[in-house]
N, C-alpha and C positions, 0 to 999 in steps of 0.2 A: 876361712873358706872351707867348705865341706869337702871331706876326703872323697876322692873318686872310688866308687865301689869296684872290687875285683869281679872278674867274670863269674867265679864260683859263688861269690856272695849273691850276685844277681840271680844265678841259677837257683840257689836255695830259697831265696825270697820269693821268686815266681812259683817255684814248686809248691811250697807250703801254703801260699796264698790261694792256690788252685787245687789243694790236696783233695777236697771233696769230689771235684770233677774227675781227677785222676783215679781216685778210688772206685768211683762208679764205673768209669770206663774199663778198668781192670776186671771188675766183677762181671761186666757184660761179656768180656772176652773169655772169662774163665770157663763158662759152660761148654762151648764147642771145643776149646783147647784141651781140657781135661778129658772130655768124652773121646776125642780122637787119639790122644796120647795113650789112654787106658786101653782102648780097643786094639791099637797097633802093638802095644807092649804084650798083652796077653796072647794076641794072635802070633806074634813072633816067638813067644815061649812055646806055643803048641806046634808051630810049623818049622821055624828056622831057629832052632835052639842055639846054634853056634854063630849065628849072624844077626842077633836081635838088635844090635846097635844100628846096623845098616838098615834093617827093616823099619825100626822106629823112626829113623830120619825121614822115611818116605811120608810119614804123617804130616810133615811140613806142607806138602802139596795141598792137602785138604784143609789144613788150619789157616794157611796164609790168606785166602780171600777174606776171612773174618778179621784178620789183622788190619785190613783196610779201614775198618771202623775205628780202631785204636789210633792209627796214624792220622786220620782226618781230625779227630778230636784233639789230639796232642799237638798237631800242627797249628790249629787255631790258638791254643793256649800259648805256644811258644812265640807266635808272632804278635801276641797281645790282644787277641780277640777273645773276650770272655762272655759276651752277651749272646749266648746260644744255648739250645737245649742239648744236653749230652746224649740222651737216648736217640733223639731224632737224627742228630749229626752222626752218631755211631752207625746206625742202620743205613743212612744215606751213603756213608763212606763205603759200606759193603756193597750196596747196590751199584753205585757208580763205578767202582773199581774192581768188580768181581773177576772179570776176565784177565786184565793185566796182572792182578795179584796172583791169580792161579798160575799164570806163566812164570811169574817171579818165584812162586813156590816150587815149581818144577826145576827151574834153573838153580836156585839156592840149595835145594835138597840134593841134587846130584853133584853140585860143586862141593858141598859139604862131605858127601860120601867119598868122592875122589880125593879130596884134601886129606881126610882122615886116613884112608888106605895108603896114600902116598907117604905121609909122614910116618905112619906105623911101619911101613916097609923099610924105609931108610933107617929108622931107629934100630930095627932088628938086624940090619946089615952093617951097622957101624963098626963092628969088630973086624970085619973082613978087609976093609980098605978105607983110606982117608977120602977117597972119591965120594963114597956114600955120605960122608960127613958134609962135604961141599954140597952134594945134592940135597941133603936135609936142610941145610941153611938156605939154599935157593928156594926150596919148597916152602919154607916158613915165610920168606919174604913175599913170594907170590900169594900165599894164603892171606897174609896181612893186607895186601892191596885189594885182593878180592873181597875181604871182609869190609874194607872201607867202601868199596863200590856197592856192596850189598846194603849199606846204610842209606845210600842215595836212591836206590831203586824205589822203595815204597814211598818215600817222601816226595820224590819228583812226580811219581804217578798220581799221587793224591793232590798235587798242587797245580800241575800243568796237564793240558790235553795234548800230549805228544805221541807220535808214533813210537812203538816199542823200540825200534832200532835207534832212535835218537835218545831214548831213555837210557839204553845200555851204553851207547857211545858216550853220552855226557857223564854217566856214572863212572865209567872207566877213566875218563879224562880227569874227573874231580878226585879220583882215588889218590892221585899224586899232585894234581894241580892245586888242591886245597889241603895240602899235607899238614900245615900247622893246625888248622881247625880239626882235621881228622885225628891228630894225636891228642888234642885237647879232649875230643870226644872219647877216645880210647882211654885216656887217663881217668876221665869221669866214670866210665863204665868199670874200670878196674877198681876204683874206690868203692863203687856200689857193690861189686862182687866181693870185695874184701870185707865190707861190713856184713854182708850176708853170710860169708864163710865164718866170720867170728861168731855170729849168732848161732850158726849150726854147730860149731865146735863146743859150745857150752851145753849142748844137749847131752843128757845122761845115757841114753840108749838108742837103739835103732828105731823103736816105735816113736819116741819123742822126736827124733830127727825127721822121720817121714811126716809127722804132723806139722812140724815147723816148715818143712819144704812145701807141703800142700798149702799151708796158710799164706806163706810168702808169695807163692805163685798166684793164688786166688785173689790176693789183696793188693799186691804191689809190683811184682817183678816185670811183667810185660810192658805196662804203661810207664813205669819209672825208667826202664831201659830205653823206651822210645823217647821219653821226655829229655833224657840226658843227651843222647846223640843228636836229636833234632835241635836242641838248644844251641849246640855248637856249630852245626853245619847248615842250618836253614838259610841264614842271611847270605852266606857265600854261594850256596846253590842257587838262590833266587837271583842274586846279582849276575851270576854267570849265564844262567838260562834266559832270563828276561832282558838282561842288559840295562836294567834300570837302577841297580843298586838296591838298597833296602826297600822292602815293600812299604807303600804308603798306607797309613792308617785311615780310618773313616774321617778323621778330623783334619787330615792334611789337605792342602790345596791340590786339586787335580791339575795335571799338566795341561798347559794352554793348548797344545796340539790335540788333546783329547776333547777339550771343551769346544774347540773350533776347528774341526777337520778341514783340511784344505780341499777345495772343490775339485781341482784336477785329479787328486788322489782318489777321491770318491768316484769320479766319473770314469777313470781309467781302470779301476780295480775290476778284476774278473771274479765274480761270485758264482759262476756256473758250476764249479766243483764243490761248492759249499752247501751243506744241508742246513738252510736257514732255520728250519723248524726246531732244530736242536739247540740253537743259540739261546743263552740266558742273559738277562740284564744284570750280570754280576761282574766282580773283578777277577774271576777265575780266568786263567790264560788258555788260549787254544793256538795250535800251530797252523798258520795260514800263509800261503805264498812265501815259504822259506823263513818266516820269523814268528816270534811269539807276539800275540795281540790279546788284549783284554776282550772278553766276549761282549761286554757292554759297549766298548768302542767299535768293535766290528759290527754289532747289531745296529748301532747308530749310523755307520757308513752305509749299510745295506738299505736302511730306511731312507736315507738322504738320496741315494742313487735311484731308488724307486720313485721318490717324490720328483726328482729331476726329470726322470723319464716321463712321468705323467704330465709335467708342465710342458715339456717339449712336444708331446703328442697333442696336448690341448692347443698349443700355439699353431700347430700345423692344420 
């Protein structure tokens, strides 16, 4: 009997089988990310010489909307969808998620700044009292769970059409509700950064180190980072938000309730608050009447209700 593959074996297998798409995705993201990082760094050197780290963190706000393209491509690869154009998917991910990702950028940027300042403050105060040691430990725990929540924000926004308040609520809940998968993701990311650190340590001087850093960022880091955490948390996130367990692939049988919507449900549903013109015949989810529904299913329900209304009018 064939040995069951470990989770990390599956990750490596899927990563290298899609390496070309991951590389291209990273290159597409490189242009805006390096442009904004460079601009903020030199601006901080000229204006805020003593607070350049805080100032540089603010560039996350402008970079994050472009990260929506990375997340959409990587999400497709993680869930097993490979028959798509990377460039088209990347730019559609930016267009579809620009506003929510901009908001995420603001939240993550300021959360990072506050976390950095808090931990730095308590480290400097450690020698004064043990209380500051306890506060430092508590701050690290809070930052860890905020980090876990930040992994769900982009992935959830790229997968579901949810109001932002539900995105943040679900992300915070899953930061501890999916703790096992979160730590698997954290371990995978630590391994990745350990490998990168080893590569950087073998550099002979500062110039070589900067070249290696630039090359790693341009070719691998953002997309690989996204692939690793998405691989571990996607299924749990999808199960919790959609209530359907693992996402069905194109070859799986559709649920019978989707193929044959019950007439009473269609007739009683209130679509007055729904912008039908924005619905797409896809398996993407949208928040409607307090629950997640596939857009294709919802569109089918709307059409059936319209057909029923026409038949009733005709009979009259």
